[in-house]
Backbone as a chain_set.jsonl record, in Angstrom:
{"seq": "MVQRFTEFDFGVSWVMSFYHQDWYHEGPTAADVVAKHLAEVDNAYVLAVRRDARTLLDGLPSATLQVLWDAGADHMPSWERVGGGTQWTRTVVDLCDARLSAEPDVRPLSGADTEDGAAQLDAVLTEIDEARFLVAWVRAALADCARRCTPELAFRLLLRAMTVAPGGSLAQERYARLQAVGAALHHGEFVVDSVEFLVATG", "coords": {"N": [[0.69, -1.488, 0.158], [0.35, 2.454, -0.919], [2.025, 4.671, 0.871], [2.769, 7.864, 3.164], [4.269, 10.649, 3.576], [6.12, 10.178, 5.676], [6.076, 7.474, 8.883], [5.326, 8.583, 10.859], [3.49, 10.813, 12.997], [2.326, 13.747, 11.457], [1.707, 17.41, 10.445], [-0.664, 19.647, 11.356], [-1.25, 18.307, 14.127], [1.397, 17.194, 14.865], [2.807, 19.862, 15.208], [1.022, 20.193, 17.779], [2.298, 18.925, 19.784], [4.568, 20.157, 20.313], [4.084, 21.271, 22.076], [4.543, 20.711, 25.307], [4.707, 20.324, 28.914], [7.535, 21.552, 29.342], [7.83, 23.557, 26.989], [8.81, 26.03, 26.266], [11.02, 25.995, 27.114], [12.178, 26.202, 24.269], [11.971, 28.165, 23.29], [11.693, 31.745, 23.212], [8.94, 32.59, 22.808], [5.922, 31.296, 21.726], [5.492, 30.929, 18.921], [8.318, 31.184, 18.015], [9.395, 28.892, 18.382], [7.495, 27.094, 16.95], [8.823, 27.948, 14.403], [11.165, 26.818, 15.373], [11.037, 24.28, 15.2], [10.144, 23.811, 12.002], [12.556, 24.534, 10.747], [13.814, 22.525, 10.827], [13.368, 20.112, 9.87], [12.408, 18.715, 7.235], [11.219, 19.638, 3.924], [8.626, 18.462, 3.234], [6.845, 18.219, 5.394], [6.895, 20.715, 6.572], [5.047, 21.527, 3.953], [2.807, 19.338, 5.031], [2.188, 20.948, 7.306], [1.037, 22.992, 6.635], [-0.721, 23.095, 4.669], [-2.303, 21.345, 6.849], [-3.338, 23.448, 7.929], [-4.309, 25.485, 6.799], [-6.777, 24.189, 5.659], [-7.906, 23.877, 8.576], [-8.937, 26.385, 8.986], [-9.999, 27.44, 6.817], [-12.211, 25.634, 7.388], [-13.865, 26.271, 9.881], [-14.799, 28.294, 12.769], [-13.132, 30.482, 14.758], [-13.636, 29.763, 17.933], [-14.038, 27.015, 17.76], [-11.577, 26.156, 16.859], [-9.699, 26.925, 18.424], [-10.856, 25.165, 20.455], [-9.86, 22.654, 19.557], [-6.729, 22.885, 19.742], [-5.645, 23.254, 22.086], [-7.437, 20.82, 23.187], [-5.624, 18.845, 21.968], [-2.886, 20.1, 22.542], [-0.472, 19.537, 25.235], [0.357, 21.889, 26.796], [-1.348, 24.269, 26.082], [0.229, 27.631, 25.273], [-1.272, 30.72, 26.77], [-4.723, 31.714, 25.397], [-4.389, 34.321, 25.26], [-2.504, 35.443, 24.61], [-1.184, 34.341, 21.863], [-3.3, 34.926, 20.446], [-5.935, 33.957, 19.764], [-7.8, 31.079, 17.974], [-8.373, 32.035, 15.171], [-6.231, 33.675, 14.671], [-3.918, 32.304, 15.18], [-3.731, 29.945, 14.01], [-3.475, 30.654, 11.584], [-1.239, 32.104, 12.154], [0.979, 30.209, 12.039], [0.67, 28.904, 9.478], [1.615, 31.536, 7.976], [4.299, 31.357, 9.113], [5.301, 28.595, 8.051], [4.873, 29.487, 5.474], [6.806, 31.37, 5.473], [9.309, 29.719, 5.828], [9.522, 27.809, 3.682], [9.97, 29.897, 1.388], [12.172, 30.633, 1.801], [13.089, 28.456, -0.064], [14.775, 26.685, -3.193], [13.299, 25.374, -5.095], [10.584, 24.037, -4.404], [8.635, 21.063, -4.114], [5.387, 20.002, -4.29], [2.832, 18.453, -2.506], [1.855, 15.386, -2.733], [0.258, 12.287, -4.077], [-0.613, 9.912, -1.92], [-0.009, 11.585, 0.216], [-1.996, 13.725, -0.354], [-4.03, 12.955, -0.348], [-7.796, 13.201, 1.268], [-8.944, 11.858, 2.759], [-12.356, 10.59, 2.46], [-14.137, 8.859, 2.252], [-13.674, 7.318, 4.264], [-15.282, 9.2, 6.647], [-17.904, 8.459, 7.751], [-16.201, 6.29, 9.598], [-14.536, 7.27, 11.088], [-16.152, 9.129, 12.343], [-17.479, 7.54, 13.608], [-15.436, 6.483, 15.712], [-14.661, 9.037, 17.064], [-17.33, 9.27, 18.165], [-17.68, 7.603, 19.796], [-15.242, 7.962, 21.512], [-15.702, 8.439, 24.44], [-14.201, 9.029, 27.153], [-13.148, 11.881, 25.95], [-14.528, 15.172, 26.452], [-17.385, 16.365, 26.222], [-17.671, 18.901, 24.101], [-14.829, 18.834, 23.33], [-15.461, 16.548, 21.396], [-17.723, 17.291, 19.769], [-16.093, 19.75, 18.356], [-14.242, 17.828, 16.893], [-15.787, 16.284, 15.098], [-17.23, 18.315, 14.155], [-14.69, 19.302, 12.478], [-14.521, 17.243, 11.219], [-16.492, 16.963, 9.324], [-16.801, 18.789, 8.017], [-13.952, 20.217, 7.356], [-11.196, 17.753, 6.825], [-11.615, 14.059, 6.884], [-9.664, 12.54, 7.454], [-7.759, 14.609, 8.534], [-9.541, 14.764, 11.092], [-8.907, 12.137, 12.03], [-6.292, 12.495, 12.935], [-6.065, 14.782, 14.489], [-7.637, 13.552, 16.919], [-6.874, 11.041, 18.262], [-4.416, 12.792, 19.05], [-5.674, 13.787, 20.886], [-6.302, 11.728, 22.189], [-3.808, 11.138, 23.502], [-3.519, 12.959, 25.284], [-5.558, 13.639, 26.547], [-7.267, 13.147, 30.141], [-7.634, 9.824, 31.884], [-8.249, 7.812, 29.842], [-8.639, 5.464, 27.733], [-8.339, 2.214, 26.172], [-10.381, -0.533, 24.547], [-8.919, -3.981, 23.255], [-10.201, -4.605, 20.688], [-10.927, -2.473, 20.046], [-9.003, -0.414, 19.739], [-7.769, -2.028, 17.215], [-9.887, -1.226, 15.783], [-8.983, 1.224, 15.469], [-6.904, 1.055, 14.157], [-7.166, -0.234, 11.621], [-8.923, 2.086, 11.097], [-6.687, 3.711, 9.901], [-4.674, 2.491, 8.722], [-6.311, 2.386, 6.113], [-6.345, 5.024, 5.854], [-3.789, 5.871, 4.96], [-1.657, 5.711, 6.701], [1.321, 5.617, 8.169], [3.034, 3.868, 10.4], [3.668, 4.179, 12.786], [1.686, 5.769, 13.397], [-1.126, 5.681, 14.962], [-0.122, 4.539, 16.221], [0.673, 5.347, 18.482], [-1.291, 5.609, 20.808], [-1.493, 3.629, 21.317], [-0.896, 2.686, 24.096], [-2.908, 3.318, 25.826], [-4.254, 1.104, 25.476], [-6.625, -1.304, 27.475], [-4.803, -3.502, 29.348], [-4.916, -7.223, 30.341]], "CA": [[0.057, -0.05, 0.255], [0.678, 3.048, -1.34], [2.074, 5.642, 2.381], [2.541, 8.776, 3.267], [6.096, 11.309, 3.185], [6.765, 9.888, 7.023], [5.868, 6.945, 9.362], [5.166, 8.991, 11.785], [2.973, 11.733, 12.99], [2.598, 14.93, 10.526], [0.572, 18.123, 10.437], [-1.283, 20.147, 12.854], [-1.262, 17.721, 15.114], [2.596, 17.207, 15.172], [2.912, 20.99, 15.966], [0.254, 20.246, 18.798], [3.079, 17.548, 20.392], [5.608, 20.613, 21.136], [3.864, 22.647, 23.436], [4.199, 20.117, 25.95], [5.373, 21.325, 29.885], [8.632, 22.547, 29.131], [7.837, 24.077, 25.821], [9.054, 27.345, 26.569], [12.352, 25.745, 26.721], [12.564, 25.803, 23.276], [11.727, 29.697, 22.364], [10.878, 32.699, 24.016], [7.021, 32.544, 22.355], [4.826, 29.691, 20.794], [5.116, 30.897, 17.567], [9.636, 31.048, 18.091], [8.961, 26.732, 19.388], [6.83, 26.314, 15.771], [9.538, 28.409, 13.353], [12.04, 26.124, 15.185], [11.105, 23.198, 14.67], [9.861, 23.914, 11.298], [13.453, 24.647, 10.12], [14.932, 21.141, 11.433], [12.592, 19.069, 8.985], [12.276, 18.444, 5.126], [10.237, 20.317, 2.97], [7.302, 17.714, 3.212], [6.604, 18.422, 6.691], [5.738, 22.09, 6.222], [4.06, 21.263, 3.612], [1.803, 19.587, 5.682], [1.516, 21.723, 8.825], [0.515, 24.092, 6.273], [-2.288, 22.013, 4.362], [-3.807, 21.529, 7.574], [-3.717, 24.271, 8.946], [-5.072, 26.078, 6.189], [-7.747, 23.046, 5.834], [-8.769, 24.061, 9.45], [-8.866, 28.102, 9.103], [-11.23, 27.362, 5.76], [-13.609, 25.271, 7.729], [-13.853, 26.354, 11.22], [-14.612, 29.208, 13.405], [-12.43, 30.742, 15.744], [-13.562, 29.17, 18.665], [-13.72, 25.71, 17.336], [-9.963, 25.959, 16.445], [-9.158, 26.826, 20.226], [-11.526, 23.396, 21.55], [-9.037, 21.706, 19.25], [-5.366, 23.364, 19.77], [-6.213, 23.097, 23.434], [-7.467, 19.238, 23.31], [-4.587, 18.375, 21.786], [-1.78, 20.184, 23.294], [-0.093, 19.795, 26.698], [0.205, 22.702, 27.705], [-1.199, 25.085, 24.685], [0.256, 28.861, 25.592], [-2.421, 31.194, 26.447], [-5.046, 32.402, 24.097], [-4.149, 36.364, 24.72], [-0.84, 35.463, 24.253], [-1.056, 33.817, 20.617], [-4.431, 35.911, 19.215], [-7.296, 32.874, 19.427], [-7.556, 30.229, 17.534], [-8.168, 31.525, 13.891], [-4.801, 33.916, 14.844], [-2.645, 31.21, 16.109], [-3.976, 29.104, 12.851], [-3.107, 31.813, 10.544], [0.331, 32.313, 12.093], [1.162, 28.887, 11.27], [0.395, 29.037, 7.786], [2.484, 32.687, 7.804], [5.545, 30.432, 9.709], [5.14, 27.417, 6.755], [5.353, 30.52, 4.615], [8.439, 32.135, 5.456], [9.997, 28.322, 5.733], [9.416, 27.483, 2.267], [10.185, 31.144, 0.929], [13.679, 30.324, 1.255], [13.5, 26.794, -0.673], [14.67, 27.445, -4.49], [12.464, 24.472, -5.467], [9.657, 23.326, -3.432], [7.462, 19.99, -5.025], [4.051, 19.749, -3.846], [2.406, 17.319, -1.845], [1.111, 14.056, -3.97], [-0.069, 10.676, -4.095], [-1.412, 9.837, -0.58], [0.012, 12.975, 1.213], [-2.671, 14.198, -0.512], [-5.641, 12.146, 0.194], [-8.109, 13.66, 2.615], [-9.887, 10.302, 3.712], [-13.613, 11.547, 2.256], [-14.223, 7.718, 2.056], [-13.562, 6.805, 5.765], [-15.601, 9.612, 6.62], [-18.779, 7.563, 9.099], [-15.509, 5.48, 10.333], [-13.848, 8.289, 11.285], [-17.475, 10.011, 12.922], [-18.136, 6.761, 14.943], [-14.544, 6.563, 16.251], [-15.026, 10.293, 17.618], [-18.904, 9.709, 19.166], [-16.985, 6.342, 20.493], [-13.806, 8.708, 22.39], [-16.671, 9.491, 26.019], [-13.746, 10.116, 27.788], [-12.861, 13.227, 25.471], [-15.104, 15.812, 26.792], [-18.345, 16.736, 24.771], [-17.493, 20.003, 23.397], [-13.609, 18.401, 22.176], [-15.651, 15.38, 20.012], [-18.019, 18.226, 18.593], [-15.576, 20.321, 17.366], [-13.814, 16.848, 15.95], [-16.819, 15.819, 14.707], [-17.321, 19.652, 12.944], [-13.346, 18.698, 12.071], [-14.449, 15.895, 9.979], [-17.875, 17.268, 7.816], [-16.098, 20.66, 7.844], [-12.057, 20.131, 7.049], [-11.478, 16.811, 6.216], [-11.497, 12.916, 7.988], [-8.311, 12.576, 7.994], [-7.097, 15.518, 9.697], [-10.032, 14.668, 12.19], [-8.425, 11.334, 12.573], [-4.839, 12.775, 13.386], [-6.289, 15.51, 15.97], [-8.705, 12.738, 17.55], [-5.357, 10.53, 18.034], [-3.183, 13.503, 19.688], [-6.561, 14.245, 21.848], [-6.325, 10.799, 23.05], [-2.625, 10.642, 24.0], [-3.325, 13.859, 26.007], [-6.848, 12.992, 28.019], [-6.979, 12.203, 31.488], [-8.513, 9.018, 32.294], [-8.217, 7.728, 28.261], [-8.256, 4.006, 27.859], [-9.339, 1.492, 24.63], [-10.335, -2.123, 24.13], [-8.296, -4.115, 22.394], [-11.45, -4.829, 19.556], [-10.994, -0.987, 19.418], [-7.519, -0.225, 18.944], [-7.558, -2.53, 16.144], [-10.309, -0.572, 14.486], [-8.167, 2.876, 14.33], [-5.835, 0.88, 13.293], [-7.603, 0.254, 10.818], [-8.89, 3.449, 9.921], [-5.441, 4.5, 10.056], [-4.285, 2.383, 7.206], [-7.3, 3.068, 5.196], [-5.906, 6.277, 5.307], [-2.382, 5.716, 4.288], [-1.217, 6.5, 7.7], [2.248, 5.006, 8.673], [3.491, 2.965, 11.56], [3.704, 5.083, 14.479], [0.423, 7.114, 14.032], [-2.085, 5.146, 15.439], [0.63, 3.247, 17.576], [1.135, 6.624, 19.718], [-2.581, 5.979, 21.006], [-1.266, 1.541, 22.278], [-0.093, 2.449, 25.692], [-4.34, 3.268, 26.163], [-5.276, -0.294, 25.29], [-6.318, -2.217, 28.73], [-4.161, -5.651, 29.845], [-4.99, -8.035, 31.533]], "C": [[0.636, 1.209, -0.05], [1.447, 4.226, 0.202], [2.626, 6.785, 2.496], [3.45, 9.179, 3.467], [6.511, 10.827, 4.378], [5.481, 8.797, 7.503], [5.328, 7.612, 10.302], [3.525, 10.051, 12.065], [3.015, 13.638, 12.403], [1.633, 16.386, 10.484], [0.61, 19.321, 11.267], [-1.533, 19.537, 13.636], [0.38, 17.043, 15.094], [3.316, 18.684, 15.63], [2.345, 20.941, 17.391], [1.483, 19.407, 19.547], [4.022, 18.674, 20.784], [4.887, 21.24, 22.333], [3.421, 21.266, 24.939], [5.304, 20.96, 27.959], [7.062, 22.491, 29.995], [8.833, 23.261, 27.572], [8.558, 25.461, 25.547], [10.754, 27.409, 26.584], [13.114, 25.959, 25.356], [12.687, 27.235, 22.667], [10.963, 30.81, 23.257], [9.238, 32.742, 24.098], [6.631, 31.073, 21.378], [5.436, 29.918, 19.258], [7.333, 30.869, 17.406], [9.486, 29.388, 17.982], [8.314, 26.529, 17.399], [8.228, 26.851, 14.569], [11.042, 26.794, 13.77], [12.304, 24.848, 14.732], [10.737, 22.811, 13.133], [11.431, 24.389, 9.976], [14.579, 23.165, 10.112], [14.143, 19.85, 10.127], [12.293, 18.975, 7.392], [11.401, 19.126, 5.018], [8.505, 19.87, 3.413], [6.057, 17.878, 4.904], [5.68, 18.898, 6.982], [5.228, 22.233, 5.36], [2.508, 20.428, 4.136], [1.095, 20.136, 6.391], [1.016, 22.684, 7.572], [-0.925, 23.63, 5.536], [-3.159, 22.32, 5.302], [-4.018, 22.464, 8.111], [-4.862, 25.452, 8.49], [-6.527, 25.557, 5.493], [-8.671, 23.799, 6.823], [-9.224, 25.386, 9.263], [-10.394, 28.151, 7.68], [-12.712, 26.606, 6.326], [-13.743, 25.574, 8.761], [-13.717, 27.609, 11.891], [-13.315, 29.081, 14.445], [-12.332, 29.66, 17.01], [-13.652, 27.572, 18.499], [-12.091, 25.232, 17.034], [-8.963, 25.563, 18.348], [-9.196, 25.39, 20.549], [-10.219, 22.726, 20.691], [-7.799, 21.458, 19.725], [-5.746, 22.965, 21.33], [-6.425, 21.224, 23.878], [-5.929, 18.78, 23.163], [-2.805, 18.677, 22.192], [-1.304, 20.058, 24.443], [-0.179, 20.616, 27.355], [0.448, 24.185, 26.483], [-1.106, 26.351, 25.245], [-1.291, 30.188, 25.829], [-2.943, 31.626, 25.143], [-4.466, 34.078, 23.865], [-2.82, 36.394, 23.892], [-0.082, 35.303, 22.337], [-2.548, 34.417, 19.684], [-5.325, 35.365, 19.241], [-7.046, 32.3, 18.244], [-7.76, 30.716, 16.132], [-6.398, 32.405, 13.686], [-3.952, 33.242, 14.791], [-2.766, 30.857, 14.855], [-3.125, 29.421, 11.7], [-1.574, 32.141, 10.358], [1.071, 31.373, 11.403], [1.377, 28.962, 10.086], [1.636, 30.11, 7.455], [4.629, 32.0, 8.099], [5.805, 29.619, 8.629], [5.896, 28.543, 5.549], [6.613, 30.872, 3.799], [9.162, 30.949, 5.709], [10.012, 28.241, 4.342], [9.792, 28.857, 1.342], [11.764, 30.913, 0.746], [14.645, 29.143, 0.466], [13.541, 27.655, -2.216], [13.399, 26.135, -4.975], [11.302, 23.798, -4.676], [8.226, 22.782, -4.392], [6.879, 19.763, -4.049], [4.021, 18.553, -3.025], [1.954, 16.55, -3.291], [0.599, 12.811, -3.561], [-0.997, 10.847, -2.63], [-1.48, 10.705, 0.324], [-0.915, 14.108, 0.647], [-4.371, 13.904, -0.487], [-6.369, 12.703, 1.753], [-9.455, 12.975, 3.297], [-10.993, 10.55, 3.471], [-14.913, 10.19, 2.46], [-14.887, 6.674, 3.407], [-14.361, 8.389, 6.468], [-17.083, 9.095, 7.924], [-17.412, 6.536, 9.803], [-14.725, 6.398, 11.303], [-15.288, 9.559, 12.522], [-17.463, 8.779, 14.38], [-17.419, 7.047, 16.455], [-14.474, 7.855, 17.775], [-16.131, 9.83, 18.428], [-18.17, 8.197, 19.963], [-16.175, 6.742, 21.712], [-14.35, 9.066, 23.79], [-15.464, 9.628, 26.744], [-12.691, 11.232, 27.353], [-14.53, 13.991, 26.025], [-16.166, 16.083, 25.816], [-17.963, 17.871, 23.851], [-16.185, 19.739, 23.032], [-14.432, 17.385, 21.26], [-16.431, 15.934, 19.638], [-17.11, 18.499, 18.018], [-14.46, 19.041, 16.694], [-14.471, 16.461, 15.237], [-17.135, 16.908, 13.449], [-16.125, 19.851, 11.73], [-13.642, 17.548, 10.512], [-15.465, 15.706, 9.003], [-17.172, 18.111, 7.385], [-14.724, 20.76, 6.802], [-11.691, 19.187, 6.108], [-11.372, 15.4, 7.105], [-9.971, 12.672, 8.142], [-7.238, 13.225, 8.534], [-7.405, 15.475, 11.14], [-9.576, 13.306, 13.024], [-7.417, 11.777, 13.256], [-5.19, 12.937, 15.004], [-7.317, 14.081, 16.934], [-7.305, 11.868, 18.283], [-4.576, 11.425, 18.853], [-4.316, 13.815, 21.145], [-6.463, 13.433, 23.069], [-5.246, 11.171, 23.985], [-2.663, 11.708, 25.122], [-4.757, 14.21, 26.944], [-6.809, 12.596, 28.776], [-7.944, 11.343, 31.536], [-8.844, 8.38, 30.376], [-7.618, 5.79, 28.647], [-9.031, 3.208, 26.859], [-9.037, -0.284, 25.013], [-8.902, -1.907, 23.244], [-8.804, -4.047, 20.991], [-11.127, -2.469, 18.759], [-9.761, -0.144, 19.307], [-7.336, -0.861, 17.369], [-8.548, -2.026, 15.162], [-9.843, 0.923, 14.54], [-7.16, 1.861, 14.127], [-6.33, 0.718, 11.989], [-8.057, 0.956, 9.945], [-7.346, 3.908, 9.712], [-4.578, 3.888, 8.704], [-5.069, 2.68, 6.273], [-6.715, 4.211, 4.657], [-4.264, 6.865, 4.994], [-1.567, 6.415, 5.593], [0.248, 5.369, 8.458], [2.005, 4.016, 9.64], [3.379, 2.658, 12.758], [2.928, 5.776, 14.529], [-0.327, 6.9, 15.18], [-1.195, 4.237, 16.743], [0.829, 4.615, 18.888], [-0.242, 6.622, 20.44], [-2.329, 4.396, 21.888], [-1.246, 1.612, 23.244], [-2.177, 2.995, 26.881], [-5.16, 2.239, 26.547], [-5.161, -1.226, 26.84], [-5.58, -3.337, 28.35], [-4.594, -6.024, 30.68], [-6.807, -8.003, 31.57]], "O": [[1.686, 1.315, 0.584], [0.342, 4.723, 0.417], [3.341, 6.852, 1.496], [4.205, 8.238, 3.713], [7.728, 11.011, 4.371], [4.346, 8.857, 7.029], [4.467, 6.866, 10.767], [2.576, 9.919, 11.293], [3.66, 14.53, 12.954], [0.454, 16.031, 10.511], [1.598, 19.873, 11.752], [-2.351, 20.134, 14.337], [0.238, 15.907, 15.548], [4.311, 18.649, 16.355], [2.985, 21.531, 18.262], [0.857, 19.423, 20.607], [4.558, 18.327, 21.837], [5.38, 21.602, 23.4], [2.296, 21.034, 25.381], [6.209, 21.792, 28.023], [7.407, 23.572, 30.472], [9.957, 23.445, 27.107], [8.784, 25.781, 24.38], [11.516, 28.32, 26.262], [14.339, 25.92, 25.25], [13.396, 27.459, 21.686], [9.883, 30.692, 23.836], [8.511, 32.879, 25.082], [7.144, 30.238, 20.633], [5.793, 28.96, 18.573], [7.617, 30.355, 16.325], [9.58, 29.047, 16.803], [8.918, 25.706, 16.711], [8.592, 25.933, 13.834], [11.619, 26.076, 12.953], [13.274, 24.374, 14.141], [10.938, 21.637, 12.823], [11.334, 24.506, 8.754], [15.668, 22.936, 9.585], [14.713, 18.823, 9.758], [11.657, 19.864, 6.826], [10.662, 19.339, 5.979], [7.559, 20.581, 3.754], [4.874, 17.646, 5.151], [4.549, 18.58, 7.35], [4.562, 23.264, 5.46], [1.385, 20.769, 3.763], [-0.135, 20.111, 6.437], [0.163, 23.364, 8.143], [-2.043, 23.898, 5.977], [-4.183, 23.0, 5.234], [-4.963, 22.485, 8.899], [-5.739, 26.047, 9.117], [-7.279, 26.331, 4.901], [-9.757, 24.278, 6.499], [-10.425, 25.356, 9.529], [-11.45, 28.78, 7.743], [-13.862, 26.824, 5.944], [-13.873, 24.411, 9.142], [-12.635, 28.177, 11.744], [-12.707, 28.079, 14.822], [-11.381, 28.9, 17.188], [-13.161, 26.958, 19.446], [-11.644, 24.085, 17.027], [-8.261, 24.757, 18.959], [-8.278, 24.612, 20.806], [-9.452, 22.17, 21.478], [-7.462, 20.337, 20.106], [-6.374, 21.907, 21.315], [-5.728, 20.576, 24.659], [-5.205, 18.429, 24.094], [-1.852, 17.899, 22.167], [-2.007, 20.827, 25.098], [-0.68, 20.508, 28.474], [1.44, 24.819, 26.124], [-2.138, 26.662, 25.839], [-2.151, 30.346, 24.963], [-2.293, 31.867, 24.125], [-4.23, 34.749, 22.86], [-2.342, 37.056, 22.971], [0.901, 35.805, 21.792], [-2.708, 34.294, 18.47], [-6.183, 36.044, 18.677], [-6.234, 32.786, 17.457], [-7.318, 29.829, 15.402], [-5.544, 32.01, 12.893], [-2.96, 33.675, 14.205], [-1.883, 31.39, 14.185], [-2.337, 28.719, 11.066], [-0.88, 32.343, 9.361], [1.703, 31.6, 10.371], [2.537, 29.114, 9.704], [2.576, 29.709, 6.769], [5.68, 32.196, 7.489], [6.828, 30.018, 8.073], [6.986, 28.473, 4.981], [7.135, 30.826, 2.685], [10.267, 31.441, 5.941], [10.925, 28.936, 3.896], [9.887, 28.46, 0.18], [12.394, 31.018, -0.306], [15.846, 28.903, 0.339], [12.897, 28.654, -2.538], [12.344, 26.741, -5.166], [11.575, 22.625, -4.419], [7.333, 23.378, -4.994], [7.4, 19.389, -2.999], [4.968, 17.784, -2.864], [1.787, 16.966, -4.438], [0.684, 12.53, -2.366], [-1.839, 11.711, -2.382], [-2.413, 10.872, 1.109], [-0.751, 15.27, 1.02], [-5.427, 14.528, -0.587], [-5.871, 12.69, 2.879], [-10.427, 13.331, 3.962], [-11.339, 11.055, 4.539], [-16.109, 10.349, 2.705], [-15.81, 5.876, 3.566], [-13.396, 8.839, 7.085], [-16.981, 9.602, 9.041], [-17.856, 5.912, 10.767], [-14.359, 5.924, 12.379], [-15.024, 10.533, 13.228], [-17.447, 8.989, 15.593], [-17.862, 7.426, 17.539], [-14.312, 7.645, 18.977], [-15.898, 9.996, 19.625], [-18.604, 8.127, 21.112], [-16.271, 6.125, 22.773], [-13.698, 9.884, 24.438], [-15.542, 10.755, 27.232], [-11.691, 11.532, 28.005], [-15.561, 13.321, 25.954], [-15.888, 16.04, 24.618], [-17.99, 17.574, 22.657], [-15.964, 20.508, 22.096], [-13.969, 17.398, 20.12], [-16.567, 15.422, 18.527], [-16.861, 17.787, 17.045], [-13.747, 19.529, 15.817], [-13.827, 16.065, 14.265], [-17.259, 16.637, 12.254], [-16.287, 20.29, 10.591], [-13.159, 17.299, 9.408], [-15.541, 14.825, 8.148], [-16.916, 18.132, 6.181], [-14.653, 21.314, 5.705], [-11.732, 19.396, 4.895], [-10.972, 15.649, 8.243], [-9.371, 12.693, 9.216], [-6.157, 12.769, 8.908], [-6.677, 15.756, 12.091], [-9.725, 13.192, 14.241], [-7.514, 11.474, 14.445], [-5.012, 12.27, 16.023], [-7.274, 14.465, 18.103], [-6.754, 12.646, 19.062], [-3.846, 10.755, 19.584], [-3.853, 14.031, 22.264], [-6.48, 13.757, 24.256], [-5.535, 11.5, 25.136], [-1.856, 11.484, 26.024], [-4.804, 14.989, 27.896], [-6.329, 11.463, 28.744], [-9.092, 11.726, 31.308], [-9.898, 8.76, 29.867], [-6.776, 5.219, 29.341], [-10.225, 3.44, 26.67], [-8.101, -0.944, 25.465], [-8.215, -0.979, 22.818], [-8.098, -3.549, 20.115], [-11.149, -1.757, 17.755], [-9.795, 0.891, 18.64], [-6.815, -0.202, 16.469], [-8.375, -2.2, 13.956], [-10.281, 1.748, 13.738], [-6.219, 2.527, 13.697], [-5.942, 1.531, 11.15], [-7.958, 0.909, 8.719], [-7.341, 4.915, 9.003], [-3.985, 4.579, 7.875], [-4.545, 3.356, 5.388], [-6.552, 4.47, 3.465], [-3.823, 8.007, 4.864], [-0.956, 7.479, 5.492], [-0.028, 4.437, 9.214], [0.948, 3.392, 9.728], [3.161, 1.691, 13.487], [2.944, 6.603, 15.441], [-0.31, 7.613, 16.183], [-1.544, 3.593, 17.733], [1.123, 4.45, 20.072], [-0.525, 7.767, 20.794], [-2.923, 4.124, 22.932], [-1.59, 0.571, 23.805], [-2.437, 2.968, 28.084], [-6.119, 2.148, 27.314], [-4.126, -1.705, 27.302], [-5.673, -3.987, 27.309], [-4.762, -5.448, 31.755], [-7.417, -8.593, 32.462]]}, "num_chains": 1, "name": "protein.A"}
């Protein structure tokens, strides 16, 4: 099966992982942290982040964006500091543009990296609905993302929210379903594996 450009997480869900408890050691501002990471990766990573962020801006209002960023980041900077959901997401796009402007020849994403997972919409909505350890407004924001942005993006954001939410657990059969959706979306080996630690044992 054709896979995406990386076996690991990518796009905005990858950016969310930057904001852990000690993120401020990596830069004086939230934007500086994004710029630092973008400077360290190949163009495909930057293009994937830009694509996600533009998709979110086109599909969702600022309040919903804030819910998604808060759900996916361990320690999201305060919204007063980054300007709200729309402004922050636009800042991420601008940082990607600045990084790509320094490149002489940027090839666009192609193949599996452009697929939006439309055929998996119902499956993604089912997994969002059944993630009952996520609070209701997070599930609602994820469902809006699946319907108004792309199911593929919503699925990665779901996985990211699962890793952050307290009290999460997954039955083995539920994890197997997530793996099947991830495979259908051409995700690499370590995307769904990020929530394997939630699988109940014994």
